[in-house]
C-alpha positions as CSV (number, residue, x, y, z in Angstrom):
1,M,-15.4,38.5,32.5
2,S,-12.6,39.1,30.5
3,R,-10.7,36.5,32.3
4,L,-13.0,33.9,31.7
5,L,-12.9,34.9,28.1
6,R,-9.1,34.5,28.2
7,L,-9.7,31.0,29.8
8,L,-12.0,30.0,27.3
9,G,-10.0,31.0,24.5
10,S,-6.7,29.4,25.6
11,W,-9.1,26.0,26.1
12,S,-10.3,26.4,22.5
13,F,-6.9,27.0,21.3
14,Y,-5.5,24.0,23.1
15,I,-8.7,21.4,21.9
16,S,-8.1,22.9,18.3
17,L,-4.3,21.9,18.6
18,I,-5.5,18.5,19.9
19,L,-7.9,18.0,16.8
20,V,-5.5,19.2,14.3
21,S,-2.7,17.0,15.4
22,G,-5.1,14.1,15.2
23,Y,-6.1,15.3,11.5
24,S,-4.4,13.2,8.9
25,P,-4.8,13.6,5.2
26,Q,-5.2,9.8,4.5
27,A,-8.0,9.8,7.0
28,A,-9.8,12.5,5.3
29,A,-9.3,11.1,2.0
30,E,-12.5,10.0,0.4
31,V,-11.8,6.3,-0.4
32,T,-13.9,5.0,-3.6
33,R,-14.3,1.6,-4.2
34,S,-15.7,0.4,-7.8
35,P,-15.8,-2.5,-9.9
36,I,-13.7,-3.0,-13.0
37,P,-15.7,-3.8,-16.1
38,A,-14.4,-7.0,-17.8
39,Q,-13.2,-5.2,-20.8
40,V,-10.9,-2.9,-19.2
41,S,-7.3,-4.0,-19.3
42,Q,-5.3,-0.7,-18.5
43,I,-5.8,2.0,-15.6
44,D,-4.1,4.9,-16.3
45,G,-1.9,3.6,-18.8
46,Y,-0.9,0.7,-16.2
47,P,-2.3,-2.8,-17.0
48,F,-4.3,-4.6,-15.0
49,P,-5.4,-8.1,-16.5
50,A,-8.4,-9.7,-15.8
51,R,-6.4,-12.7,-14.1
52,L,-2.7,-12.6,-13.2
53,A,-0.7,-15.7,-12.1
54,G,-4.0,-17.2,-11.0
55,L,-5.5,-14.6,-9.2
56,A,-8.9,-13.0,-10.4
57,R,-8.8,-8.9,-10.8
58,G,-11.4,-7.5,-8.3
59,Q,-12.1,-3.8,-7.4
60,K,-10.5,-0.7,-8.0
61,T,-10.1,1.9,-4.8
62,D,-9.4,5.3,-5.6
63,Y,-7.9,7.1,-2.4
64,G,-9.1,10.4,-3.1
65,T,-5.9,12.7,-2.3
66,P,-3.4,13.8,-4.6
67,G,-0.3,11.6,-4.4
68,L,-2.2,8.6,-3.2
69,G,-3.1,7.4,-6.4
70,F,-5.3,4.2,-6.5
71,S,-5.2,0.4,-6.4
72,V,-6.4,-2.7,-7.9
73,R,-7.0,-6.0,-6.1
74,Y,-6.3,-9.3,-7.2
75,E,-7.5,-12.5,-4.8
76,I,-8.0,-16.2,-4.7
77,P,-10.8,-16.3,-2.0
78,G,-9.6,-18.2,1.1
79,E,-6.0,-18.5,-0.1
80,G,-4.7,-14.9,-0.7
81,W,-4.9,-11.3,-2.0
82,A,-2.7,-9.3,-3.7
83,D,-3.2,-5.0,-3.8
84,I,-1.0,-3.2,-6.6
85,Y,-0.9,0.3,-6.0
86,I,0.1,3.0,-8.2
87,Y,1.0,6.6,-6.5
88,D,3.4,9.3,-6.5
89,L,3.4,10.8,-3.2
90,G,3.5,14.1,-5.2
91,H,6.9,13.7,-6.2
92,D,8.5,13.9,-9.8
93,L,10.0,10.4,-10.1
94,T,10.8,10.7,-13.8
95,S,14.4,12.0,-13.3
96,A,15.1,10.8,-9.9
97,N,16.7,7.5,-8.9
98,A,14.3,4.6,-9.3
99,R,16.2,2.2,-7.6
100,Q,17.0,4.2,-4.6
101,N,13.2,5.7,-4.5
102,S,12.3,2.1,-4.5
103,I,14.3,0.9,-1.4
104,E,13.2,3.9,0.3
105,Q,9.6,3.0,-0.2
106,R,10.2,-0.4,0.8
107,E,11.6,0.8,4.0
108,S,8.5,3.4,4.5
109,A,6.2,0.5,3.9
110,L,8.1,-1.6,6.5
111,S,7.7,1.1,9.2
112,D,4.0,1.5,8.2
113,I,3.5,-2.2,9.4
114,Q,5.3,-1.6,12.5
115,A,3.3,1.3,13.4
116,H,0.1,-1.3,12.7
117,V,1.7,-3.5,15.4
118,S,2.1,-0.3,17.7
119,K,-1.7,0.4,16.9
120,G,-2.6,-3.1,17.4
121,T,-4.0,-3.7,14.2
122,Y,-1.5,-6.5,13.7
123,Q,-0.6,-8.5,16.9
124,E,2.9,-9.1,15.5
125,A,4.9,-8.6,12.3
126,K,8.5,-10.5,11.4
127,L,10.7,-9.5,9.0
128,I,11.8,-12.6,7.1
129,T,13.9,-11.4,4.5
130,K,14.6,-8.3,2.3
131,A,16.3,-7.9,-1.1
132,D,16.8,-5.4,-3.7
133,A,16.8,-7.6,-6.8
134,N,15.7,-6.1,-10.4
135,P,13.2,-4.7,-11.0
136,Y,11.9,-4.7,-7.4
137,A,12.9,-3.6,-3.9
138,K,11.1,-6.6,-1.9
139,A,10.6,-8.0,1.6
140,H,8.8,-11.1,3.1
141,L,7.2,-10.7,6.6
142,E,4.9,-13.1,8.6
143,I,2.2,-11.0,9.9
144,T,-0.2,-12.3,12.9
145,Q,-3.5,-10.6,12.7
146,K,-6.7,-11.5,14.6
147,G,-4.7,-14.7,15.9
148,T,-3.9,-15.7,11.9
149,T,-0.6,-15.9,10.7
150,R,-0.1,-15.3,7.1
151,S,3.1,-14.3,4.9
152,S,2.7,-11.2,3.6
153,F,5.2,-9.5,0.7
154,I,6.2,-6.0,-0.5
155,F,7.5,-5.3,-3.9
156,I,7.9,-1.7,-4.9
157,T,9.5,-0.5,-8.3
158,V,9.1,3.0,-10.1
159,A,7.5,2.6,-13.4
160,K,6.2,5.3,-15.9
161,G,6.6,8.3,-13.2
162,N,5.0,6.4,-10.2
163,Y,5.5,3.8,-7.6
164,V,4.1,0.4,-8.2
165,K,3.8,-1.5,-4.6
166,I,2.5,-4.8,-4.6
167,R,1.6,-6.2,-1.3
168,Y,0.7,-9.8,-1.5
169,T,-0.7,-11.5,1.3
170,T,-1.4,-15.3,1.6
171,S,-1.5,-18.3,3.7
172,A,-0.4,-20.8,0.7
173,P,2.0,-23.4,1.7
174,N,4.2,-22.3,-1.2
175,A,3.9,-18.6,-0.7
176,N,7.6,-17.7,-2.0
177,R,6.9,-19.5,-5.3
178,V,3.1,-18.1,-5.8
179,V,4.1,-14.5,-5.1
180,E,7.2,-14.5,-6.9
181,K,5.3,-15.5,-10.2
182,F,2.5,-13.4,-9.3
183,A,5.3,-10.1,-9.2
184,S,7.5,-11.3,-12.3
185,E,4.2,-11.8,-14.6
186,Y,3.3,-8.0,-13.6
187,A,7.0,-6.7,-14.2
188,R,6.4,-8.3,-17.8
189,F,3.5,-6.3,-18.4
190,L,4.9,-3.0,-17.0
191,K,7.8,-3.3,-19.7
């Protein structure tokens, strides 16, 4: 009987290790999506105008875990969308090197995208360019998902003690121009 209990105990320990290793705080985060009232132009001290470079502001998503912050979506239905993320990952970004932090976050975002390719969420993700131009560390990719290839852009900076990341995805033929306009307009609001 004691041998059986030891065997069961080791199996329950093994199973708990498997379950714990599959646990991720992001998966456990309670994501809350909500509309933004028309009169709201700032959220937690960050500007979110009703329209930005021709895209209409949509809903806010709270990620429910300290450090993950929130995002606000802008979109033109059928053409493209941009999510602006405000987060700090639990880091004190007020005294750190903003440029270096932006570059590191861009590299982390690129790694996350490659992880989505490995998981099968994306069929392919090709890096087209990346640059470190003021005020953003940025990257341009072509991402294929469900048989459709779109341009996807990442812009990351540090402002007001948080990372500000723009992820803009579009099928517009003049993607570079449209996306650069969106990012530069938002950068003006951040000043």
